[in-house]
C-alpha positions as CSV (number, residue, x, y, z in Angstrom):
1,M,135.1,129.6,80.7
2,L,133.8,128.0,83.6
3,L,129.9,128.0,84.1
4,A,129.2,128.6,87.6
5,A,126.0,130.3,87.7
6,G,123.5,127.3,88.5
7,V,121.1,127.6,91.6
8,G,121.8,123.8,92.7
9,S,118.3,123.2,93.3
10,R,119.2,119.0,93.3
11,L,121.5,119.7,96.0
12,E,119.2,121.4,98.4
13,P,118.9,122.0,101.2
14,L,122.8,122.2,101.2
15,T,122.8,124.8,98.5
16,T,120.9,127.1,100.9
17,Q,123.8,128.2,102.5
18,V,126.6,127.8,99.8
19,P,126.4,128.3,95.8
20,K,127.2,124.9,94.0
21,P,130.5,125.5,92.9
22,L,131.4,125.8,96.6
23,V,130.3,122.7,98.0
24,P,133.4,120.9,99.3
25,I,135.0,117.7,97.9
26,A,137.4,116.2,100.4
27,N,137.3,119.8,102.1
28,V,138.0,121.8,99.0
29,P,135.3,123.5,96.8
30,V,134.4,121.5,93.5
31,M,135.0,124.4,91.5
32,E,138.7,124.6,92.9
33,H,139.3,121.3,91.8
34,M,138.4,122.0,88.4
35,L,140.5,125.1,88.4
36,R,143.6,123.3,89.5
37,L,143.0,120.8,86.8
38,L,142.7,123.5,84.1
39,K,145.7,124.9,85.6
40,A,147.8,121.7,85.4
41,H,147.0,121.6,81.7
42,G,148.4,124.9,81.0
43,I,145.2,126.8,81.3
44,D,145.4,130.0,83.4
45,E,143.1,132.5,82.2
46,V,139.5,131.6,83.1
47,Y,136.2,133.5,82.9
48,A,133.3,132.6,84.8
49,N,129.5,133.6,85.0
50,L,128.0,133.8,88.5
51,H,124.2,134.1,89.6
52,Y,123.3,132.6,92.8
53,L,125.2,134.0,95.8
54,P,127.6,135.4,93.7
55,H,129.4,137.2,96.3
56,K,130.4,134.1,98.0
57,I,132.2,132.8,95.1
58,T,134.1,136.0,94.6
59,E,134.9,136.3,98.2
60,Y,136.6,132.7,97.9
61,F,138.3,133.3,94.7
62,G,139.1,136.4,94.4
63,S,141.0,137.3,91.4
64,G,142.3,133.7,91.1
65,E,145.9,134.0,93.5
66,K,144.5,131.2,95.5
67,V,145.0,128.9,92.5
68,G,147.5,130.8,90.7
69,M,145.4,132.2,87.7
70,N,143.6,134.9,86.2
71,L,140.0,134.9,87.1
72,T,137.4,137.2,85.6
73,F,133.6,137.0,86.9
74,R,130.4,138.3,85.4
75,H,127.3,138.4,87.4
76,E,124.1,137.4,85.4
77,E,121.1,139.0,86.7
78,Q,118.9,136.7,84.6
79,L,120.1,133.1,83.7
80,S,120.2,132.9,79.8
81,G,121.1,128.9,79.4
82,D,124.7,127.6,79.3
83,A,125.3,128.7,75.9
84,G,123.8,132.0,76.9
85,G,126.2,132.2,79.7
86,V,129.3,131.7,77.5
87,R,127.6,134.4,75.3
88,S,127.9,136.8,77.9
89,M,131.8,136.5,78.1
90,K,132.1,136.6,74.4
91,E,134.5,139.5,74.1
92,H,137.0,137.7,75.9
93,L,136.7,134.3,73.9
94,L,137.1,135.8,70.2
95,D,140.9,135.3,69.8
96,G,141.0,131.6,69.5
97,T,140.3,127.8,70.8
98,F,138.5,127.8,74.0
99,I,137.2,125.1,76.5
100,V,134.0,125.5,78.2
101,V,133.6,123.3,81.6
102,M,130.8,123.0,83.8
103,G,131.5,124.2,87.6
104,D,130.1,121.0,89.2
105,L,132.2,118.3,87.6
106,L,134.9,116.2,89.3
107,T,137.2,114.7,86.7
108,D,140.7,113.9,86.2
109,A,140.4,114.1,82.4
110,D,143.3,114.7,80.1
111,L,142.2,118.1,78.8
112,T,145.6,118.5,76.8
113,T,144.9,115.4,74.8
114,I,141.3,116.3,74.2
115,I,142.1,119.9,73.1
116,K,144.8,118.5,70.7
117,E,142.2,115.9,69.1
118,H,139.8,118.6,68.6
119,K,142.3,120.9,66.6
120,D,144.0,117.8,65.0
121,K,140.5,117.1,63.4
122,K,139.8,120.8,62.7
123,A,136.3,120.6,64.4
124,L,134.3,123.5,65.0
125,A,133.1,122.0,68.2
126,S,134.0,119.1,70.4
127,I,132.3,117.3,73.1
128,A,134.2,115.5,75.8
129,L,132.4,111.9,76.2
130,K,132.5,109.2,78.7
131,R,131.0,105.7,78.4
132,V,128.3,105.2,80.9
133,D,126.6,102.2,82.3
134,D,123.3,103.7,82.6
135,V,122.1,105.7,79.6
136,T,118.8,106.8,80.8
137,R,120.5,109.1,83.1
138,F,122.4,111.1,80.4
139,G,122.6,112.8,77.0
140,I,123.7,110.3,74.7
141,V,125.8,110.9,71.7
142,V,125.8,109.0,68.2
143,Q,129.0,109.3,66.1
144,N,130.3,108.2,62.6
145,E,133.5,106.2,62.0
146,D,135.5,109.4,62.1
147,G,134.2,110.5,65.5
148,F,132.3,113.2,64.2
149,I,128.6,113.6,65.7
150,T,125.7,112.7,63.7
151,G,123.0,112.9,66.4
152,F,121.8,112.8,70.0
153,Q,119.4,111.0,72.4
154,E,118.1,112.5,75.6
155,K,118.3,110.0,78.3
156,P,117.0,107.3,76.1
157,A,115.5,103.9,77.2
158,V,118.3,101.2,77.2
159,E,116.6,99.4,74.4
160,D,116.4,102.4,72.3
161,A,120.0,103.6,72.9
162,L,122.4,103.9,69.9
163,S,125.6,104.3,72.0
164,D,126.6,104.4,75.7
165,L,128.7,107.5,75.3
166,A,127.5,110.4,77.2
167,S,128.4,114.2,77.2
168,T,130.5,115.3,80.0
169,G,130.1,118.9,80.1
170,I,133.4,119.8,78.7
171,Y,133.3,121.4,75.4
172,I,136.0,122.7,73.1
173,L,134.9,125.3,70.8
174,E,136.1,127.6,68.1
175,P,134.9,131.4,68.2
176,E,133.2,130.9,65.0
177,V,130.2,129.2,67.1
178,F,129.2,132.4,68.4
179,S,127.8,133.2,64.8
180,H,125.3,130.2,65.4
181,I,124.3,131.6,69.0
182,P,121.3,134.3,69.0
183,E,122.1,137.8,70.3
184,T,119.8,137.7,73.1
185,G,117.4,135.3,75.0
186,E,118.0,131.8,76.6
187,F,120.3,129.3,74.6
188,G,121.5,126.1,75.6
189,F,124.6,123.8,74.2
190,G,122.7,120.5,74.4
191,R,119.2,120.9,73.3
192,Q,119.9,123.7,71.0
193,L,123.3,124.7,69.5
194,F,124.7,121.2,69.1
195,P,121.7,119.7,67.5
196,Q,121.7,122.5,65.0
197,L,125.3,122.8,64.3
198,V,124.9,118.8,63.4
199,A,121.8,119.6,61.4
200,K,123.7,122.1,59.2
201,G,126.4,119.5,58.6
202,L,129.0,121.4,60.6
203,P,132.0,119.5,62.1
204,V,131.0,118.5,65.6
205,L,133.4,116.0,67.2
206,G,132.9,113.6,69.8
207,I,136.3,112.9,71.9
208,E,136.0,109.7,74.2
209,M,137.7,110.3,77.2
210,A,140.8,107.7,78.0
211,K,139.9,104.6,79.6
212,G,140.3,104.8,83.2
213,T,139.3,108.5,83.4
214,Y,137.3,109.6,86.6
215,W,134.0,111.9,85.8
216,S,131.2,112.7,88.1
217,D,128.5,115.3,87.8
218,V,128.1,116.1,91.7
219,G,124.8,118.1,91.0
220,A,122.8,115.6,93.0
221,I,123.5,114.5,96.6
222,P,124.0,110.7,96.3
223,Q,126.6,111.6,93.6
224,Y,128.0,114.4,95.6
225,L,128.8,111.9,98.8
226,E,130.1,109.2,96.2
227,A,132.6,111.8,94.8
228,N,133.9,112.8,98.3
229,F,134.6,109.4,99.1
230,D,136.1,108.6,95.6
231,A,138.4,111.8,96.4
232,V,139.7,110.6,99.8
233,E,140.1,106.9,98.6
234,G,142.3,108.4,95.5
235,I,139.9,106.9,92.8
236,V,140.0,110.2,91.1
237,K,143.6,111.7,90.5
238,L,143.2,115.4,91.9
239,A,146.0,118.1,91.0
240,A,148.6,118.2,93.6
241,D,147.8,119.3,97.1
242,A,144.1,120.0,96.1
243,C,142.8,117.2,97.8
244,V,143.6,118.3,101.5
245,G,143.7,122.1,100.5
246,E,144.5,124.5,103.4
247,S,143.9,121.8,105.9
248,R,147.0,119.6,105.1
249,N,150.0,119.4,107.2
250,E,153.7,118.6,105.8
251,A,153.1,115.1,106.2
252,Q,149.7,114.9,104.0
253,H,149.3,114.7,100.4
254,A,146.6,114.5,97.9
255,G,145.1,111.4,97.0
256,K,144.6,108.3,99.2
257,P,145.7,109.2,102.8
258,A,148.8,107.0,103.9
259,G,147.2,104.5,106.4
260,G,143.6,105.4,105.4
261,R,143.9,108.8,107.4
262,V,144.4,112.5,106.7
263,I,144.5,114.4,110.0
264,G,144.5,118.1,109.9
265,A,146.7,120.0,112.2
266,G,145.3,120.7,115.9
267,T,142.8,117.8,115.5
268,I,142.3,115.6,118.8
269,I,141.1,112.2,118.5
270,D,140.2,110.4,121.9
271,E,142.2,107.2,122.4
272,T,138.9,105.3,123.1
273,A,137.4,106.1,119.7
274,K,136.8,103.4,117.1
275,I,138.0,104.4,113.7
276,D,137.7,101.8,111.1
277,A,137.2,104.2,108.2
278,I,139.0,106.2,105.4
279,L,139.2,109.3,107.5
280,M,139.7,112.8,106.6
281,T,139.5,115.7,109.1
282,G,140.3,119.4,108.7
283,K,142.1,121.5,111.1
284,N,141.1,121.7,115.0
285,C,138.7,118.9,115.1
286,E,137.7,116.8,118.3
287,I,136.6,113.2,118.1
288,G,135.3,112.4,121.6
289,A,135.4,109.2,123.6
290,N,133.8,106.0,122.5
291,A,133.0,107.6,119.2
292,K,132.7,105.3,116.2
293,L,133.6,106.3,112.7
294,L,133.1,103.6,109.9
295,G,133.5,103.3,106.1
296,H,134.4,107.0,104.9
297,V,134.2,110.0,107.0
298,I,135.3,113.5,106.2
299,L,135.1,116.2,108.6
300,G,135.6,119.9,107.9
301,D,137.7,122.4,110.1
302,N,136.6,122.7,113.8
303,C,134.0,119.9,113.8
304,V,133.4,118.1,117.2
305,V,132.1,114.6,117.2
306,E,130.7,114.1,120.9
307,E,131.1,111.0,123.2
308,G,129.5,108.1,121.9
309,A,128.3,109.5,118.5
310,S,128.6,107.4,115.5
311,L,129.3,108.1,111.8
312,T,129.1,105.8,108.8
313,N,129.8,106.9,105.5
314,C,129.5,110.7,106.5
315,L,130.5,114.2,105.3
316,V,130.4,116.8,107.8
317,W,131.0,120.5,106.8
318,A,133.2,123.0,108.8
319,N,132.3,124.2,112.3
320,S,129.6,121.5,112.9
321,K,128.8,119.5,116.1
322,I,127.7,115.8,116.2
323,G,125.9,115.5,119.4
324,K,126.6,112.9,122.1
325,N,125.2,109.3,121.1
326,S,123.7,110.4,117.7
327,D,123.7,107.6,115.0
328,L,124.4,109.2,111.4
329,N,124.6,107.0,108.1
330,S,125.2,108.1,104.5
331,T,124.5,111.6,105.5
332,V,125.7,115.2,104.7
333,V,125.9,117.8,107.5
334,A,126.1,121.3,106.3
335,G,128.5,124.0,107.9
336,N,127.4,125.3,111.2
337,T,125.0,122.8,112.0
338,T,124.6,121.1,115.5
339,V,123.3,117.5,115.3
340,E,121.1,116.8,118.5
341,P,122.4,114.2,121.0
342,N,120.8,110.7,120.7
343,S,119.4,111.7,117.5
344,R,119.2,109.3,114.3
345,H,119.6,110.1,110.6
346,D,120.0,107.9,107.6
347,K,120.5,109.3,104.1
348,A,119.8,112.6,105.2
349,A,121.1,116.3,104.6
350,L,121.1,118.4,107.8
351,V,121.6,122.0,107.9
352,P,121.2,124.6,110.4
353,Q,117.8,124.5,112.2
354,K,116.4,127.6,110.3
355,V,116.3,125.5,107.1
356,E,114.1,122.5,106.9
357,P,116.1,119.3,106.3
358,K,115.4,117.3,103.5
359,K,115.7,113.5,102.6
360,L,118.0,112.1,99.6
361,A,116.3,111.2,96.5
362,S,116.0,107.5,96.6
363,N,117.1,106.9,93.1
364,G,119.8,109.5,93.0
365,V,118.8,110.3,89.2
366,K,120.5,113.2,87.7
């Protein structure tokens, strides 16, 4: 069960164009990366709830042929919490152990090992956990010596934190959990279901991801930019070919681009352009004379970087134009956007002019 109904308010104004599951990571929607991870671990039957701009998700994925799996969608007219969203697909999830994943996660977690531990320890519910440096941004889990969860702390102060293990939004569940979820109304996993199961003394297991596992919630723009750069740098191990998706040519591959560049078919780079960046482009891009690309730069299909434009640590969605002599730093440019010539943008999220651009949150708190 993939949870794909969120509005994505922390990614505004980018999500005025597309629903959160379709925001691109290295030119591939984040939801597609998750689906490819599930497929790599033998999971090919996936259900997803939709709410915000649902037609865009169904138009992109269809019934799952693109990723080689069977996808079933259900449109929720009214949001009912994450556990409520799973409840809406209850009839499909009653025949055995099932996994629930958030639609805005980027991870290379070993799902097979996590599911095996859940079954070996005969848990009713299991939560995949990741050690974090900043406990104040996450829901923190407290466990006993056998790994079963005894309590939760929601974004505790550093001095109050009883562990550094955060819930990752990946859950392994047995169908019996539905007897603990009300038939109607809004209901959540983190604040309601899991604490109630623990209070009843039922076996809720915490399973720490293996050391070195990559995990990021891309729900806020600073984390979203960072996840893109991690993807093109190969810090996250993406499922085969997902990194460059349909923009790949035969010489390209997922993960860190050879020589620091993945160049899509039909892309033209002027010989005077200065490129000192880990660079990924989609198909049919143009990078003009004396343009400067520094740090990490990702361009979607059909993007134009005009003469003298400078991009440092930037992400540009498909069909956008970066105007002559403009200067962009740590900026996301949404699809079909024209950036004015000679303009300056720092830590911005730019969208077509009919939508008001917004500055990034300075602290990047989830």
